[in-house]
C-alpha positions in Angstrom: 119.2 63.2 11.1 118.5 66.1 13.4 120.6 67.1 16.3 119.2 66.7 19.5 121.3 69.3 21.0 122.3 72.1 18.7 124.2 75.0 19.8 125.0 78.1 17.7 127.3 81.0 18.0 127.5 80.3 21.9 129.1 83.3 23.9 129.9 82.8 27.7 131.2 85.3 29.8 131.9 85.7 33.8 131.5 89.4 35.0 133.3 91.3 31.7 135.7 88.4 30.7 134.1 86.5 27.8 135.5 82.6 27.9 133.5 81.1 25.1 133.8 82.7 22.1 131.1 81.8 19.4 131.1 78.0 19.6 128.8 76.1 17.6 128.3 72.1 18.0 125.8 69.6 17.7 124.9 66.1 19.5 122.6 63.7 17.6 120.4 61.0 19.4 122.3 57.9 20.6 126.0 59.7 20.0 128.3 60.0 22.4 130.4 63.6 21.6 133.4 64.4 23.6 134.9 68.1 24.2 138.4 68.0 24.7 141.1 70.7 25.3 143.6 72.1 28.0 142.1 73.3 31.4 140.4 76.9 30.8 139.6 76.5 27.2 135.8 76.8 27.5 134.6 73.1 27.8 132.9 73.3 31.3 131.6 76.6 30.8 129.9 75.6 27.9 128.1 72.5 29.6 127.1 74.9 32.4 125.3 77.2 30.0 123.6 74.3 28.3 122.2 73.4 31.8 121.5 77.0 32.9 124.2 77.2 35.5 125.8 80.4 33.8 124.2 82.7 31.5 124.8 82.8 27.6 125.7 86.1 26.7 124.6 85.3 23.2 123.7 82.3 20.7 121.4 79.9 20.6 120.9 76.4 22.3 118.3 74.3 21.3 117.1 71.0 22.7 114.8 68.8 20.8 114.1 71.6 18.8 113.2 74.1 21.3 115.4 77.2 22.6 116.6 76.7 26.3 119.3 79.4 26.4 119.2 80.9 29.5 116.1 79.0 30.7 116.2 78.1 34.5 118.1 74.8 35.6 114.7 72.9 36.6 113.3 73.6 33.2 116.2 72.1 31.3 116.1 69.0 33.6 112.4 68.4 33.0 113.3 68.8 29.7 115.3 65.8 29.5 118.9 67.2 30.5 120.7 65.9 33.6 124.6 66.4 34.2 126.9 64.6 36.5 129.1 67.3 37.7 132.9 68.0 37.8 133.7 66.8 41.4 130.6 64.6 42.1 128.8 67.0 44.1 127.1 64.4 46.2 124.8 65.7 49.3 127.4 64.5 51.6 125.2 64.0 54.9 122.4 62.5 52.8 122.6 58.6 52.5 123.5 56.8 49.2 119.8 56.0 48.9 118.4 59.6 49.4 120.8 61.0 47.0 119.6 58.6 44.6 115.9 59.5 45.2 117.2 63.2 44.6 118.1 62.2 41.1 114.3 61.4 40.5 113.1 64.6 42.2 111.7 66.0 39.1 109.6 63.0 37.9 106.4 62.2 38.9 105.8 58.9 37.5 105.3 55.4 39.3 108.4 53.6 37.9 111.1 55.2 40.3 111.3 52.5 42.6 112.2 50.1 39.7 114.5 52.3 38.2 116.3 52.6 42.1 116.7 49.0 41.9 118.1 48.9 38.4 120.9 51.7 39.5 121.5 49.1 42.5 122.1 46.3 40.1 124.4 48.4 37.7 126.2 49.6 40.5 126.2 47.1 43.5 128.6 48.9 45.7 125.8 51.5 46.0 123.5 48.6 47.4 126.3 47.9 49.7 126.5 51.7 50.9 123.1 52.4 50.7 122.5 53.9 54.1 125.8 55.2 54.3 126.4 58.9 54.3 127.5 59.9 50.7 130.1 61.8 52.2 131.8 58.8 53.5 132.3 57.1 50.3 135.4 56.8 48.2 136.0 59.2 45.3 135.5 56.2 43.3 132.1 55.4 44.7 131.0 59.0 45.0 131.6 59.2 41.2 129.5 55.9 40.7 126.7 57.4 43.0 126.8 60.9 40.8 126.5 59.0 37.6 123.7 56.8 39.0 121.8 59.8 40.5 122.1 61.4 37.0 120.5 58.2 35.5 117.5 58.3 37.9 116.2 61.6 36.0 115.9 59.3 32.7 117.5 61.9 30.8 117.8 62.0 27.1 120.7 63.9 27.3 123.2 63.0 29.9 126.3 65.2 30.3 129.4 64.4 32.2 131.8 66.9 33.2 135.2 65.5 33.9 134.1 62.1 35.6 137.6 60.7 36.0 139.0 63.9 37.7 141.0 62.9 40.9 140.6 59.3 41.0 143.2 56.5 40.8 144.1 54.9 37.1 141.9 51.6 38.2 138.9 53.7 39.1 139.4 55.9 36.2 139.2 52.9 33.9 135.9 51.9 35.9 134.6 55.4 34.8 135.3 54.5 31.4 133.8 51.4 31.1 130.6 52.4 33.0 130.2 55.1 30.3 130.6 52.7 27.4 127.7 50.8 29.2 125.7 53.7 29.4 126.7 54.6 25.8 125.6 50.9 24.9 122.2 51.3 26.6 121.1 54.0 23.9 121.6 57.1 26.2 122.9 60.2 24.3 126.0 61.6 26.0 127.9 65.1 26.0 131.4 64.2 27.6 134.3 66.6 28.8 136.9 64.5 29.9 140.6 65.6 31.1 142.0 62.0 29.8 141.4 62.8 26.2 142.5 59.2 25.0 139.7 57.7 27.0 137.1 60.3 25.8 138.5 60.0 22.1 137.9 56.1 22.7 134.3 56.5 23.8 133.5 59.1 21.3 131.4 58.8 18.1 132.5 62.5 17.5 134.6 65.2 19.1 135.6 68.9 19.3 138.8 70.2 20.3 138.8 73.4 22.0 141.4 76.0 22.5 141.0 79.6 24.1 137.2 79.3 24.1 137.1 78.4 20.5 136.7 74.9 18.6 139.4 74.5 16.6 139.2 70.9 15.3 136.4 68.5 14.9 135.7 64.9 13.7 135.2 61.5 14.4 136.8 60.1 17.7 139.1 57.8 15.4 139.8 61.0 13.5 140.9 63.2 16.4 142.9 60.3 17.6 145.0 60.4 14.4 145.6 63.9 14.2 148.9 64.8 14.5 148.1 67.9 16.8 145.9 66.0 19.1 148.2 63.5 19.3 151.1 65.2 20.1 149.3 67.6 22.7 146.6 65.5 24.4 147.5 61.9 23.7 151.3 62.0 24.8 152.5 60.7 21.4 
């Protein structure tokens, strides 16, 4: 099967400091692929390059057969990629409902109202908080809002950047269950997650980043069983 997302020899730098050193990876349609590794290993920088938030110094990023490296962010969204960003990044002064509608900003079809109802059904707390400023929601509620907002774009590839960061253990479990539900819907997922155990349970395949490079890849089960991964990232 051809990859929906294919990255070859990607290099990313901030100023003169290169943080991603020739990374190559792929995500096939319907897969959940996890990127794991320590903070500063280059995972989030890779995601930001995919989404056009930071420039690619070199290399190729192809989505559905088309080159998107260094394309503007709005073009990447319209191509079918959305990101649920680290730290939620909701619009705090806007209501929950307005935030959700912003997720469909690039759409021009007439099914947005139906999708909005579907998100309210999927996340009942958002219906309760519909007219509440998003900045007054709890961290877990904001994470659900950020996920629903991303889904409102009807993405072909949904990217999650550290969705459990800063959340209580009970909410982390809910986030994991939510991503599993989205996977069961047939969505293609690229996941960066500090909770490596959760990420590998969800993942069909995974890549281990160290110091801006991929040092190990395989199925989620294979990486869970790998002695180095178990010792350094799973606490075994």
